[in-house]
C-alpha positions, 0 to 999 in steps of 0.5 A: 500499499502507498503512504505519504511520508509525513510530519506526521507519519505516515498515511493512507489517501483516506488520512486525507483530503485536498493537498496542497502539492507545492507551498513552502514554509522557510525560503532564502533565497540569498546563496548558500555564500552568503552570512546568515543565509537559511538562519531563523528562530524557532518562534517567529517562525510558528508565528507567522506560518502556523496560522497560514496552516490552522486557515485552510484546514479550515477548507478542509485541507489535510496536507502540505507540500514543502518544496525547499530543498537544500540550497535555497535554506531548507530547513527542515527542523524549522518547518517541522515546529511549525507543522508540529505547533499546528498539528497540520502535515507536512510532507517533507522533501530532500535534494537540491537546487540548481546553480548557483545555489549548489550548496559546495558540499554537493559539488563537490560530491559523486553521484553515488554520494549523493544519491545515498545523501537522499536514499538515507534521508527518504529512509530514515531521517532529514539531519537528525530530526528523526522524520524522512523525507518523502519526495526527491526535490531539485531545479535545472538551469533554464537555457539547460543543465549543468553538469551539477544539475546534471550528477546531481538527477542521477544521483536522484534518479537512482534514489527514487528507484531505491524508495519508490520517491516522486521526483519533482524539478523546478523546471522553467522552459520544455527543451530542459524537460525534454533534456531531463527526459533524456536521461531518464531514459538512459537510466531506465526512470519512468517519468510517471515518478517526475513531477514537472513543476512550474509547467505553467511556464511554457505553452499548453501545447509543451504541456500536453507534448510533455504529458503524454510521456506520462510524467506529471504537469504541476500547475503551481501560480494559481495566482487568484488575478482574472485573467491567468486564472481563466487561463489556468482552467483554459490550460486545465479543460485542454488537458482532460480534453487530452486524457490526461487528468491524473496528470494535474497537478494543481498549488500556488508557489506561496507562503512563505518565512524569510530571513532575510526580510525583517520579521520574516516578510508579509506570508501570502494566506494559503487559502485561495486556491479553495478560496478564489479558484477551486470556485471557478473551476464549478463555475467553469462545470467541473463537477466535485468528483473533478476538483476533488480529482486534481486537488486531492486525489492526484497529488497523494498519487503524485507524491505516495510511495 
């Protein structure tokens, strides 16, 4: 049986409802060589972010996927503290962001060493917090993968094969996704265990074409604006018409506590998808069963292992 690996243990499908598959509790987009990168005390992070989780619970959201990997301020200890304070399950990542955010230790490590590190975090624990990672989060350069990013992807494939973890990659341009798919073919890795994060940044035509490989298409920039929401509805309708309903993920890429900002900055509420966008799907004629497939069944199927 497949489970979500969360801060609150392994969860079955019947344990969870609405899932947000791409959000952030804590991010620091300064490069790792910046003094103070990723540094914060637990209580201010809890005070700012725990209420955001409480608010989405009232909408029926029961799990959030935290998508901050190594390189951009991953602090799984702080995310765990927020999850415990709000009593809200969060799926945590292993994995590494793209250059120039790749930490020096990852640059110096070989493929086998990186794969062993990810595998250990997926099976045992992230940085001694006692909670295993639920998935692998990566990224690739907008103009193509660098040799280091290629090495990280191949290491992630090795770890994913051993654990059935899904790989989610921040990849803006479809030609770069095609590079990643070529690596998957070389490594005999099923694209059905790969999520194209920020797929909305490329054309619907590219989304439709690459969805034929079986990968997940994630529309994660939903922001409540009339024009962009109408475009998301159009894309979702087109993807469903083409037979890809079971490959769609919807989220907002919102949050988060930013230690580079005074007081952690001002969070963007996680409630927007449920309050603003899902009613637009209903107005467009989507049934409640279709909506639940998009916001509950699909994210569970993507991230469960």
